[in-house]
C-alpha positions in Angstrom: 6.6 -23.9 32.6 9.2 -22.7 35.1 12.2 -23.8 33.0 11.5 -21.2 30.4 10.0 -18.4 32.3 13.4 -16.8 32.2 12.8 -15.9 28.5 10.1 -13.4 29.3 12.2 -11.5 31.8 15.5 -11.5 29.8 13.7 -10.1 26.7 12.0 -7.3 28.6 15.1 -5.2 29.3 16.2 -4.7 25.8 13.6 -2.4 24.3 12.2 -0.3 27.2 12.5 2.9 25.2 10.4 1.7 22.3 6.9 3.2 22.0 4.3 0.4 21.6 2.0 2.4 19.4 4.6 3.5 16.8 3.5 2.9 13.2 7.0 2.8 11.6 5.4 4.1 8.3 6.5 7.7 8.3 9.3 7.3 5.8 7.9 4.5 3.6 8.1 5.2 -0.1 4.9 4.2 -1.7 4.3 3.3 -5.4 1.1 2.5 -7.2 1.8 0.1 -10.1 -0.5 0.4 -13.1 -1.8 -2.7 -14.9 -1.7 -6.3 -13.8 1.6 -7.7 -12.5 0.7 -11.2 -13.9 1.5 -11.1 -17.6 2.1 -14.7 -18.4 -1.3 -16.5 -18.3 -2.2 -19.6 -16.3 -1.0 -23.1 -15.5 -2.1 -25.5 -18.3 -0.9 -28.9 -17.0 -0.2 -30.4 -13.6 2.4 -33.0 -12.7 0.5 -36.0 -11.3 2.4 -36.5 -8.1 1.0 -38.7 -5.3 -1.1 -37.1 -2.6 0.2 -37.7 1.0 -2.1 -35.1 2.7 -4.2 -36.1 5.6 -7.9 -35.8 4.6 -10.2 -34.7 6.2 -8.9 -31.5 7.7 -5.8 -31.4 9.9 -6.6 -31.6 13.6 -4.5 -28.9 15.4 -2.7 -29.5 18.6 0.0 -28.1 20.8 3.4 -29.0 22.1 4.3 -30.7 25.4 2.6 -29.0 28.4 1.8 -25.9 26.4 -1.8 -25.7 27.3 -1.1 -26.5 30.9 1.4 -23.6 31.3 0.0 -21.2 28.7 3.6 -20.0 28.3 6.5 -22.1 27.2 7.3 -25.6 26.3 10.2 -27.2 28.1 10.6 -30.5 26.3 12.1 -30.6 22.8 9.9 -32.0 20.1 11.1 -34.6 17.6 9.0 -35.0 14.4 9.7 -38.1 12.5 8.5 -38.4 8.9 5.6 -40.9 8.7 4.5 -40.3 5.2 5.5 -38.9 1.9 8.3 -40.0 -0.5 11.2 -38.0 1.1 11.7 -39.0 4.7 13.4 -36.4 6.9 13.1 -35.6 10.6 12.9 -32.3 12.5 13.9 -31.5 16.1 13.4 -28.5 18.3 16.4 -26.1 18.2 15.0 -23.0 19.9 12.1 -22.2 22.2 10.9 -18.6 21.4 9.1 -16.2 23.7 5.4 -16.1 23.7 4.9 -12.7 25.4 7.0 -9.5 25.9 6.5 -6.2 27.7 6.8 -4.2 24.4 5.8 -6.7 21.7 2.9 -8.1 23.7 1.5 -11.4 22.5 4.2 -13.3 20.7 2.3 -16.6 20.6 1.3 -16.1 17.0 4.4 -16.0 14.8 3.6 -16.4 11.1 6.9 -16.5 9.1 10.7 -16.7 9.5 13.6 -15.7 7.3 17.3 -16.5 8.0 20.5 -14.8 6.7 22.4 -17.2 4.5 25.2 -17.6 7.1 22.7 -18.6 9.8 23.6 -15.6 12.0 20.2 -14.0 12.2 16.6 -15.3 12.1 13.8 -12.7 11.5 10.4 -13.8 12.9 7.3 -11.9 11.8 4.1 -11.7 13.9 0.5 -11.3 12.7 -1.5 -8.1 13.2 -4.7 -9.3 14.8 -8.1 -7.7 13.9 -6.5 -4.9 11.9 -4.1 -4.0 14.6 -0.3 -3.8 14.4 2.6 -6.2 15.1 6.3 -6.4 14.4 9.4 -8.3 13.4 11.8 -9.7 15.9 15.4 -10.4 15.1 17.2 -13.3 16.9 21.0 -13.4 16.9 21.4 -17.1 16.7 25.2 -17.0 17.2 24.8 -15.2 20.5 21.9 -17.5 21.6 24.0 -20.5 20.8 27.0 -19.1 22.7 24.8 -18.4 25.8 23.1 -21.8 25.6 19.7 -20.4 24.8 18.6 -23.5 23.0 17.3 -26.8 24.1 20.6 -28.4 25.0 21.6 -26.5 28.1 18.5 -26.3 30.2 20.2 -26.4 33.6 22.5 -23.5 32.7 19.6 -21.4 31.5 17.9 -21.4 34.9 20.8 -19.6 36.6 20.0 -16.0 36.6 20.4 -14.9 33.0 17.5 -12.5 33.4 19.8 -9.5 33.9 22.5 -10.7 31.5 23.0 -7.8 29.0 24.6 -10.2 26.5 21.4 -12.2 26.3 19.3 -9.1 26.0 21.4 -7.9 23.1 20.8 -11.1 21.2 17.2 -10.2 20.6 16.0 -7.0 18.8 12.4 -6.0 18.8 11.2 -4.0 15.8 8.5 -1.3 16.2 4.9 -1.9 15.6 3.4 -1.4 12.1 0.7 -2.9 9.9 2.1 -6.4 9.1 -1.2 -7.9 7.9 -1.3 -11.6 8.3 2.5 -11.7 8.1 2.8 -15.1 6.6 5.2 -14.2 3.8 8.5 -12.7 5.2 11.2 -13.8 2.8 15.0 -13.2 2.3 16.3 -12.3 -1.2 19.4 -14.3 -1.5 20.8 -12.1 -4.3 20.2 -8.6 -2.7 20.1 -9.4 1.0 16.7 -7.6 1.3 13.7 -8.7 3.3 10.2 -8.5 1.7 6.7 -9.6 2.5 3.2 -9.4 1.0 0.8 -7.4 3.2 -2.7 -8.7 3.1 -5.3 -10.1 5.5 -6.9 -12.6 3.2 -6.3 -13.7 -0.5 -6.8 -10.7 -2.8 -6.4 -9.4 -6.3 -4.7 -6.3 -5.0 -2.0 -6.9 -2.5 0.9 -4.7 -1.3 4.5 -5.8 -1.6 6.6 -4.4 1.2 10.4 -4.1 1.6 11.7 -4.1 5.2 15.0 -2.8 6.5 17.1 -5.4 8.2 18.7 -2.7 10.3 15.6 -1.0 11.7 13.0 -3.8 11.1 10.7 -1.3 9.6 9.1 -0.9 6.1 11.1 1.2 3.7 9.2 0.8 0.4 5.8 -0.5 -0.6 4.3 -1.3 -4.0 0.5 -1.4 -4.4 -0.3 -3.6 -7.4 -3.0 -5.7 -9.0 -1.8 -9.3 -9.3 -4.4 -10.6 -11.8 -8.0 -10.6 -12.7 -8.0 -14.4 -12.9 -6.0 -15.2 -9.7 -6.1 -13.9 -6.2 -2.6 -13.9 -4.8 -2.1 -15.8 -1.6 0.2 -14.9 1.3 3.3 -16.8 0.1 6.7 -15.4 -1.1 10.2 -16.7 -1.8 13.3 -15.6 -3.6 16.0 -17.7 -5.2 19.8 -17.0 -5.4 19.3 -15.1 -8.6 16.8 -12.7 -7.1 13.8 -14.2 -8.8 10.6 -14.0 -6.7 8.0 -16.8 -6.4 4.5 -17.1 -5.2 1.7 -19.7 -5.6 -2.0 -20.3 -5.2 -3.7 -23.5 -4.2 -7.0 -24.7 -5.5 -9.7 -26.1 -3.2 -9.3 -29.8 -2.4 -11.7 -32.6 -2.2 -12.0 -36.0 -0.5 -9.1 -37.4 -2.6 -6.7 -34.5 -2.8 -5.7 -31.4 -0.8 -5.8 -29.4 -4.0 -3.5 -28.5 -6.9 -0.9 -25.7 -6.9 -0.2 -23.1 -9.6 3.3 -21.5 -9.3 4.3 -18.0 -10.4 7.8 -16.7 -11.1 8.6 -13.0 -11.2 11.0 -10.1 -10.8 11.1 -6.9 -8.7 12.8 -4.1 -10.7 12.8 -0.7 -9.2 9.2 0.1 -8.3 7.6 -2.6 -10.4 6.8 -6.3 -9.9 6.0 -8.7 -12.7 5.0 -12.4 -12.7 4.5 -15.1 -15.2 2.7 -18.4 -14.5 4.7 -21.6 -14.7 2.8 -23.5 -17.3 2.9 -26.7 -15.3 1.5 -26.9 -11.8 1.5 -29.6 -9.1 -1.6 -31.8 -9.0 -1.5 -32.7 -5.3 -0.3 -29.9 -2.9 0.6 -30.6 0.7 -2.0 -30.2 3.5 -5.2 -28.4 3.7 -4.0 -24.8 4.2 -1.1 -22.9 2.7 1.3 -21.7 5.4 4.2 -20.3 3.5 6.9 -20.8 0.9 10.6 -21.1 1.0 13.8 -21.7 -1.0 16.9 -23.7 -0.3 20.0 -22.2 -1.9 22.0 -25.4 -1.5 19.5 -27.8 -3.1 18.0 -25.1 -5.4 14.5 -26.2 -4.5 11.3 -24.4 -3.8 9.2 -25.5 -0.8 5.4 -25.3 -0.2 4.6 -25.4 3.5 1.4 -26.7 5.0 0.6 -28.0 8.5 2.7 -31.1 9.2 3.5 -31.5 5.5 6.0 -29.9 3.2 6.4 -30.4 -0.6 9.4 -29.3 -2.7 10.4 -29.1 -6.3 13.7 -28.3 -8.1 13.7 -24.7 -9.5 15.7 -25.7 -12.7 12.9 -28.2 -13.6 9.9 -25.9 -13.2 7.6 -26.3 -16.2 8.8 -29.8 -17.0 8.6 -31.7 -13.6 8.4 -35.5 -13.4 6.7 -37.3 -10.6 10.0 -38.2 -8.9 11.0 -34.5 -8.9 8.2 -33.7 -6.4 9.3 -34.5 -2.8 6.8 -34.6 0.0 7.5 -35.1 3.7 4.7 -35.7 6.1 5.6 -35.4 9.8 4.0 -37.3 12.8 2.6 -34.1 14.3 -0.6 -32.0 14.5 1.2 -28.7 15.2 0.5 -25.7 13.1 3.5 -25.0 10.8 4.1 -21.3 10.2 7.2 -21.0 8.0 10.6 -22.4 6.8 13.9 -20.8 6.0 17.4 -22.0 4.9 21.0 -21.1 5.2 23.5 -21.4 2.3 24.6 -24.8 3.6 21.1 -26.1 3.6 20.3 -26.0 7.3 16.5 -25.4 7.6 14.4 -23.9 10.5 10.7 -24.8 10.7 8.6 -22.2 12.6 5.7 -23.6 14.5 3.3 -22.2 17.2 1.5 -23.4 20.4 4.2 -22.6 21.8 6.4 -20.8 19.4 9.6 -22.6 18.5 12.1 -23.3 15.7 12.8 -26.9 14.7 16.0 -27.7 12.8 16.0 -29.9 9.7 18.9 -30.9 7.5 19.4 -32.3 4.0 16.0 -31.2 3.1 
């Protein structure tokens, strides 16, 4: 739609010197870990929380006028909780670009990570059919100052295309093998960015560290997760630097499937995990779409389409039913990720078109 066509143009001028085909892997330190990373067995019991998932499968849709324009949305979305035991609402905060001269197709973002102060948001895009993609850093402070959100639409139509300040607010990283790119996560203790590179669930993934300055990989650890479990494309860190992932079992007509949670550490060039002995009987939604951590509430979040479940970290292994919070939103959009600042402000990443929705006290 014409209100947001300015986004494509204003993002084009910032990275003209970048080579589209760059692999960004020349200086990556690679380590091959021996033995299985999972050393702590399996989940034995499951907290019997209520299922709020929509069964049968989620019916995907798009935002206002997205299909008509094939570019940008122009009307903020408001998603009210219409299910679950923890009612919270989310509203569009930023419309994101869906195409760019250097990055190409940006309509398929897969994960988001924020700095704890809310200054930067890092959005990772999926490599399609074995190709390459990249990470884009958005300076949210600059975008807010320039009105590049959903609250100053009239101002944004007035010739910002050539504004160097606006162009400097967005940094496009070079292309590299991102895999499905669903797991970009911020380590709240070290300030590092990490993701798990894979195309589909696997016993043998690669854990990748990314430079926040260059938006390129700096280290990768090839490892075997477990003979019993295939790791999925989820990753989160808490404020102590512990790393988490989870797997979701297949659902049925009564439940979207149970969740097994794993807690681990990354020390030097090795990663280790142990299974939390208690899982969650009813996970959110049909498909896993990410994982997150809120440093204010000290909770872990399990993201699915239109539905998010969270649990307190300090009660992992001995959860009660009331500890498990689930919010089901009145939407059929595809959720792609969630990230939090130190004060608990959350951004939910969705596509069709790409945008960030703000949620608070979550």
